[in-house]
Steps between C-alpha positions, in 0.01 A plus 500: 500500500471853364524524119724807539762564763309709750695689763435451870622732775527326839480763774677325784520602863821297535860597555772322301683302603302404807460223755121529473294243312301768317801594285530136390127475429505811281787362292340157459171658393679727255686202354165329450353807329804509274461132410144583394631751248499827693785750513532562875658781699523465878513825695660471843731674743873450541588356841779688673434433868631141491822592318394301197655545158236680293648410162193403295687238295608329823146511638370354175728199544427450871123509447498303177322777307400384151581664171220732409478628858665831581566606859503877558586633846445837664830613652460674834827485691473868604124504559348447847228242567201738501612687189579169331145374556356824366725510193450137395149550349630803311791296366252228400290760316808625314598143407146417388486814285823396326397137457133551404422137594202302374444356849585642842513231767629519852487494877568868571162679507640855495729407214208352308300816559777724369556273197127488433470878509794562266427223245201319347586129511271232362480354851604608848514220758575507873635193678417494870676297771327631811259757646562849365681781672336843514684643199448179301127518567483864387697421182276207408183695577616772259580241233152351542332841489692588183413157351866425440535183710412197287575207729623407845701183555503354852706207631222314684123478525534597866666829398227568243238470775699733727529766228130484412406553865750778570482690169151465343592729208730225367194293416471715187821341366546142382703310759697189408638250751844383386703311757878518485685264267849408386701453185506140382841373614718249321439167679802374691614141453684513833330382817634489857603150609351553847183672611568873507256779574520857372365847571538792258404852601576800713583458867213689663278430797200282428679301229535191718875506561447414866287204393776385264750516788276281717447256213876478448558409865224242480629351172882495535546265202339748261696788346329839472619753239392861558544750217437868565696589812801418715559334835497828694161600357365156579608527864374858535153409375455162670704550817629147436857397426532357151456119512787294358283357222390845375705680233440869430613582146443875533342718235517366146444700182190408297718389209687250721209370707429200276827335606386481862172325423708194413594466867158395624188313397256622766429874530341676795271803520443505878318832532370595842167658588669840462734558204722809476650656189795741494306799635340298780156470334306183581390347167369163618139570394566576133857395404602298193853375578737483206692212655207258483475538123876462461487183709232353275678622187813312606298185567557494874273332751340789692398512864328827586303657781127440486384861461179610321680717245740218406206268438422722200788326319591197714285191554603263778614168356487626139773759439620533860469368851355754741586516870362711780705817554735479799393141580829311520342154525284563193807606303 
């Protein structure tokens, strides 16, 4: 732990509040930095398009943001999408100039570049969750050329290999593999009286919802609890009418999620051979799913798809059981 209270500026690419997992990950990381003695400020963007309430105190409660972590949002209700993207790095630079942080950490490469140019932090660190876009690559190349980028954090060894092959200039910077994680939850003393199975996560294609539907029909005595979407989303994605033994609990705020883990003892991560995120990107080669770490943190028995990238953290028969993707009989 630092001997003095160093300040850390987290340059987020997230909107708040948001239905995306990245906003949750940023908060959980910032909480962890705070618990290690840092004074943390998260920079993000207010979310207007989903008619959310952008009151920061309300967001702080919903996300479970710790004391010592300050959330600062760029307001952009009257700014169009293109202008918003262009202005965000400038707003980050202004915020960094005012804060003068000891460490600049984040996922937004252009924001890190602007903060690095306007301030002289002790360390500037980029966290990468996938192959770089064109502007991201230019921003990081400039940071490397200017010798301002101290470290890169990637979420899997597979992603590290991809970056080294696609962007050789990044070999000049120390790269650390740090898989996703979770806050240590308070163990529940409640256990379901009958075998119940759970799934926590967004309802997107490639997440195995169709497999869960088939399992539910095949195992009518088992109850399946799905957290992250509703019945209509389930039907739209799977093309299957919701089985009677499947309950969709809808979206649940991060602060309330722990209550739902009490409903099941077995947790599924049934990823397919192609896994989509919100923007349609296929992340199956390099992903590090947050839900798997939450499952383990809550002490649940985990059954996951046997994919190379998941074998970086899961060992069949040790901390999970692994099944072939899309193979109903194996599951």
